[in-house]
N, C-alpha and C positions, 0 to 999 in steps of 0.2 A: 839469765838475768843477773845483773850485777848485784853484789852484796857488800855491805859496809864492812871494811876491815879495821878492827880496833887498833888504836895506837898506844903502845906501851913504852915507857921510858926504858932505855937500855936495850930495846929490841933492835937487832941488827939485820932483820929480814929485809929483802929487797922488795919494797912495796911499790907496785905500779899503779894501783887504783885506790882512791880514797873517796868515800861518799859521806859527807857531813851536811846533807840537806836537811832543812827543818830542825836544826839543832839549837836555835836561839843563840847563836854565837855572836858576841859583840865585836870580836876581832878575828883575824886569821890565826888559827892555832899555831903556836911556835913549834910544836912537835912535828908539824908537817914538813918543816924546812930540813929536817935531818934526812929526808928522802929525796933530796935534790938531784941525786945521780940516777934515780930509778923511776921516780913518779912520772907517769904519763897521762893519767886522767884524774882530775881534781874537781869534785862537785861540791860547791859551797852555796848553792842556791837557797833562797828563802831563809835568810838569817838577818842579822842586824849589823852587818859589817859596814863601816863608814869609810875606813881608810885601808889602802893597800901598802904595807910597809916596804921599804926599799929592798930588804933581803928576800921578800916574796918573789922577786923577779930573778932569783937565783935558780928557780925551778926550770932550768933550760931544756929539759927533756919533755916538757909538757906538750901533749898533742891535743888534749881536750880540756877546756877550762869553763866551768859553769859558775857564774856569779850573779845570776838573775835574781830579782826580788830581794835586793838588799838596799842599803842606804848610801851606797858609794857616791861620793861627790866629786871625784876626780879620777881620771884615767891617766896615770903618769906616763911620761915619754919612755920610761924604762920598759914599756910593753914590747918594745922592739927586741928585747932579749929573748922572747919566746919564739925563736926562729924556726922551731919545729911545729908550732901550733897549727892545727888543722881546723879545730872548731872552737869558737869563742862566743859565749852568750853573756852579755852584760845588760840585757833588757830589764826594764822596770827598776831603774835606779834614779839618781839625781845628777847624772853626768851632764855638764853643760856643753862640752865640746870633745872632739876626738883629736888626739895629738897627731902632729904631722908625721911622727915616727911610725904610725900605723902602716905606712907604706912599705916598711921593711919586713912585714910578715908575708913573705912570698909563698909560704906553704898553706896559707889560710884558704880554706875552701867553703866553710860555713860560718857566717857571722850574723849576729842579731843585736842591733843597737836600739830596738824599739822601746818606746815609752821612756824616753829621756828628753830633757829640754834642749836638744841639740838643734841649732838654727842653721848650721851650714856644715858641709863636708869639706875636709881639708883638701887642698890640691893633690896631695900625695895619695889620696884615696883611690884614684884611678890606676895606681900601680899594683893593686891587688888583683893581678891578672888570673890567679888561680881560683878566685871566688866562683862558686857555682850556685850557692844559696845565700841570699842577702835579705835581712829583715830591717826595714827602716820605718816601721809603722809608728803612728802616734808620736810624732816628733814636732818640730816647728820649722821644717824645711820650707822655704819659699822658692827655692830653685835648686837645680842640680848642676854640678860642674859641667862645663862645655865638653870636656873630654870624658864624660861618664861612659860613653860607648866603648872605651878601651877595656872595659870589664867583659871581654868577649866570651869568657867561659860561663857566664851566668845562664842558668836554666830556670831559676825561680827568683823573682824580684817583687818584694812587697813594699809599697809606699803609701799604704792606706793612712788616712787621717793626718794629712799634712796640709800645707797651704800652697801647694803647687798650682801654677796657672798655665804652664806650658812645659813641653819636653824639649831637651836639646836635640839638635840635628844629628848628633853622633849616636842617638838612640838607635838609628837604623843599622848600626854595626852589631847589635846584640842578636845576631842571627841564630844563636843556640837557645834563645829564651823560649821556654815552654809555658811558664806561668807568670802573668803580669797583673799585679793588683794595684790599681790607681784609685780605688774607691775613696769617697769622702775627701775630695780635694776641691780646688776651685778652677778646674780646667774648663775653659770656654770653647776651645777648638782642638780637635785631634789632628795632628800633622799628617800630611799625606804619606810620609815615610813610615807610618805605622804598618803599611802594607809590605814593608821590607823585612818582616819578621816571620819567615816561612814556617818555623818550628812551633809557633805559638799555638797552644791548645786551650788555655784559659785566659780570658781578658775581662777584668773587673773594672768597670768605669762608673759604678753606681754613685749616686749622690755627688754629682759635679754640676757644671753649668753648661753642658753641651746643648746646642741648638740644632746642629746638623752633624752628619757623619760624612767623612770624605769618601768618594767612590772607591778609593784604594782599600777600604775595609773588606771589600769582596775578594781580595787577594789572599786572605788568610784561610786557605783551603783546609788546613789541619785543625782549625778552631773547633772545639767541641762545646765550650761554655762561654756565653757572652752575656754579661750583666750590664744593662744600660738604664736600670731603674733610677728613679728620682733625679731626672735631668729635665731639660726643657725642649726635648725633641718634638718637632712639629710633623716630621715625616721621616721615613727611612728610604735610603736610596735603593733603586732597583738592583744595584750591584750586590745587595745582600744575598742575591741568588747564588753567588759564588761560594758561599759558606756551606758547601755540600756535606761537610762532616759535622755540622752543628747539631747537638742533641738538646742543649738547654739554652733558651732565649728568654731573658727577663727584661720586660719593657714597662714595668709598673711605674705609675706616678710620673707620666710625661704628659704631653698635650697632643698626642697622635689622634688624628681624625680618621685616618684610613691605614690599612696595611698594604704594602706594595704587592704587585702581582708576583714578584719574585719569591714571596713567602712560600709559594707552592713548590719551589725547587728544593726546599729543605726537607728532603724525604727521610732523613734520619732523626728529625726533630721529635723528641719525646715529651718535653716540657715547654709550654708557651704561656707566659704570664703577661697579660696586657691590661691588668686591672688599673682603675683610677686614671683613665685617659678620656678622650673625647670621641671615641668611635661611634659613628652613627650607623655604620653597617660593617659586616664582616666579609672580607674578601672571599669570593667563592673558591678561589684557588687553595683555600685552607683544606679543602677536601683531598688535595694531593699529598698532604702530610700523613701518609698512611701509618706511620709508627707513633703518632702522637698519643700519649697516655694521659697527660694532664693539661687541661685548657682552662685558664682563669681569665674571665672577662668581667669581673665584678666592677661596678661603679663606672659604667659608660652610658651611652645614650642609644643603645641598640633597641630598635623597635621590632626587629625580627631576626631570626637566625636563618642562614641559607640552607636549602635542602641538601647541599653538598656536605653538611655536617654529618650526615648519615654514612659517609664513606670512612669516617674515623673509627674503624671497627676495633681498634686496640685501645680506645679511650676508656679510662677507668674513673676519671674525676672530671666533671664538667660543672663549673661554677659561673653562673650568669646573674648573680645577685645584684639588686639595685640598678636595674636598667628600666626600659619601658616596653618590655615584651607583652603583647596581648595574646600571643599563641606561640606554640613551638611546632615545628614541622613533623609530619607523620614519620619521616625518615629517622627520627630519634630512636625508633624501634629497632633499627639496624645495629645499634651500639651494643653488641652482645656481651662485651666485657665491662660495661659501665657499672660501677659500684656505688658512686656517690653523684647525685644530681641535685644541685642547689639552685633554686630559682626564686628565692625570697625577694620580697619588695619589688615586684613588677606589677603588671596590669593584667595578669592572666585571668581569663574567664572560662577557659576550657583546657583540659589536657587530652592529648590524643590517645585513643585506645591502644595504639601500637606500643605505648609505654610498657604494656604487659609483656612484650617480647624481650625486654631487657632482663634476662633471667638472673644475672648476677647483681642486680640492683638491690642494695640493702639499706641505703639512706636516701630519703626523698624529702627535701625541704621546699615547701611552696608557701610558707607563711608570708603574710603581708600582701596577698593577692586578692582577687575578686571571684574565686572559684565557688560556684553553687554546689558542686558535687565533685567526686573523683570517679575516674573510669572503673567499671566493674572488673576490667582485666587485671587490675592490681592484685586481685586475689590469687593470681597465678605466681606471684613473686614471694620470696621469703624475706620480706622487709623486716628490718630490725628497728627502724625509726621512720616515722612519718610526721613531719612538723607542719602544722596548719596555722599555728599562732606563736608569736614570740612569748606569749604568756602561758604556753602549754606546759603542764607539770610533768607529764610522762611522755616518753618517746613513742609509745604505741597506744593506739586508741581502739575502742570498740566501734566497729562500723555496722551499719544496717543497710539493707538493700532498699532501693526505691526506684521509681520510674520517672524518667524525665518527661514531663508533659509535652514538650516540644518535639521530641524525637521518638518517644515510646521506648527508649533504650533503658535497660537496667543499669542503675548507677549505684555508687556507694555514698552514704551520708553519715553524719554523726553530729554531736551536739555543737561542734565548731563550724559546721557547714549549714547554710552558706557563710562564706567568710565575711567578716565585717568590712564594710567599705569605708575607706578613710576619707573623711570630709575635712575641708580646710576650716580653720578658725583663725580669726584675726584679732590680735590683742590691741589694747588701747594705743600702743606705740607703733602699730602697723606691722608687727611681725606675724609671719604666717606659720601656723602649726596645724597638725592633723590630730584627730582623735577618733577612737572607735565609736561607731554608732550602733547600738543594738546589743551591747554587752548585757545579757540578761541572766547569765549563769553565774552563780556564786561559787562554782567549782573551780574557777580559774585561780591558780595559786598566786599569781602576780599581776598587778595592774601597772601599766607604764605609760609614759608620754614620750613621744619621739617627734623630732622635727620632720617636716615634709620637704621633699625635693620638688620644686616647681618645674614647669616645662621650660622656662627660660633660664635654667640653671647653667647653660653654657656660658653665660656672660658673667657668672660669679667666679670669684677667686676660689680655686680648688682647696686651698688650705682652709679657707673660711668654711667651705662645705664640710670638710672633714671635722672641723671643730663643732659645727652644728650637729653633726650626726652623733657625736659621742656625748654631747651635753644632755643628759637625761636624768630624771629622778624616778626611782622605783620604790614602791611601797610593798612591804612584805605582807604575807597573809597574816591576819590578826590572830589566827590559831597558832602561829609559830612563835610561842612565847619564849622559846629558848634561843632565838636568833641572837647570836653574839655580836653581830655587826650593827645592831640597832634597828630602828623601824624605818629607816630610809638611808639612802646614800646618794651622793651626787658625784659624777665623774670629774667635775671640775670645780675648784673652790672659787673661781673667779666669776661666777654667774649671779651676782647678788641682785641684779635688776632684770633677770630674764623671767618671763612668764611661761607656764606650761599648762596645757589643758589635760586634766587627769580625770578619768571616770572614777566615781566614788561609791558605786553600789554597795560594796562590802564595808563601807564606813558610815552608813546611815545612822547607826546607833550612837555615834559620837559627833554627828554633824553639827549640832548647835555649838558645841565647845570648839570645834575646829574653826567655825565661822567667826566666833568671838575672838579667838587667838589671831586669826588672819587680819581681821579688821583693826585690831589693836596694833599689830605690827605695821600695817600699811599707814596708819595715822602717824606713828612715831617716825617713819622713814619718808613720809611725804610721797608715797607711791600711789599713782593713779590706779585704782582698782576697778575691775569690771564687776557687774552684779554677780553675786554668788548664789547659785541654786544647787539643788540636790542632783540634778542630772548633768550639769555642765559647770564645773567650778574652775576658777582661775586662782592659782596660788603663786605668790612671790617666794623666791628662795630665801628672802629675808625672814620669812615666817617659819622656816623649817624647824628651827630650834624649838619654838613654842609648840609647833604641831607635834614634834617628837615627844615632848613632855606630856602633852595631852593624851597622845596615843598610848604611850607607855603606861599611863595611869589607868586607862580604860580596859586595856587588853590583859 
């Protein structure tokens, strides 16, 4: 590990390395310049340096220069004097442009210009033929030079968080490129020559505007990680089957309705994330992905899982939250390595007895379903958490045995079973919500209201659905007098006119005062209110402040 070498006046030692990071320096220390004949590494990161003096560029033996996290406003043309420079880091400054003389740094191999307001690269930039690692993240680049492909030695290129819409044709010459990060740009189309990068191992294209992928994507046979999340992909080409080395595939937040048959050819795949799409079914070829360990299918429109899912014997994490499942196949019991199974907010009415064969299962989340009981075979497992309700206070519950009158089988039950069925409620403005019917236990520590996802949700904008899912109001237990966050919270401050249906059994003692505060607020804001009753109450978020004051005074 490097250590800081102190600088003393009059010292004639041949100093090769100086570390002055995090030293609150307003300027480049003058004493550094006396070592111009010997200094090779200078680290001045995380200071308050604004200017680089002219004599600073007399340090002609420098091989590594760190100036990141400063307040530098200009990179002088004299940078060309550092002819032996191998590593340069000027990220997170206020540099508006890169001088043309940068092209004279023929020894430069590692450079990071990230997080500067640089809108373009100089034409001479392509002369940096020795560059192997280049960081151009979080800038203002709208395009790359047409001869950018002349940087043939590049193995790692980061262009995240720019304004790029396309890649130059010369990109195909970057045949040594192993890591390419183009995330968070405005790329609408991936050029066919992306398939000419045979060494590519990681490709990040998340948060762009892609609608289709070129068939040439399947030529990237050495690719191990592909991130296509947060795009507009409607389908994947069958050519994806050519990605035989792929281990991580991220497809979250697209508009995929199906997965191609070629998904079954990805036998090395360990992580597959397809959450927040429009899948109505899961391709049966998924069963050929024998090495799959994590499968995320949250927020789709799946009504069932294929029996072939039982072939994923290495699966450790399966998440199918917020779909339309009414049952899961018996073959789920073949998942001997499964540790986490999350099935919340579906339409499950039964769990298979074979679930008891998942010996490594330690977390089971089935909250927000319609289960009347749990299978008795769960007693064979060493579960650490069983979630039956989003309002559940403890991860583990006390279960009792019972007999299912329809099948005469021994089953497990508890005070949260049968689960509450969610019923729709329509407000005066036509909005649809759901609420728990049958909350009769005062032992629940939290009562909440959540929006319901209707059957025709496919026609809704997905961003609006996401907003509806997170807009909730939760009331804490009245016994929790030390709650520092107050007696309610809302996840969005912009919901002044949204109504929520909230069960109020644990608030009956202060019902009259809540009603009075609510009606007062509704009158003052001209909000059309529905009838208020003890079993089913409508609250406007405009009344939350008054309700909080009433609640705080009573508890």
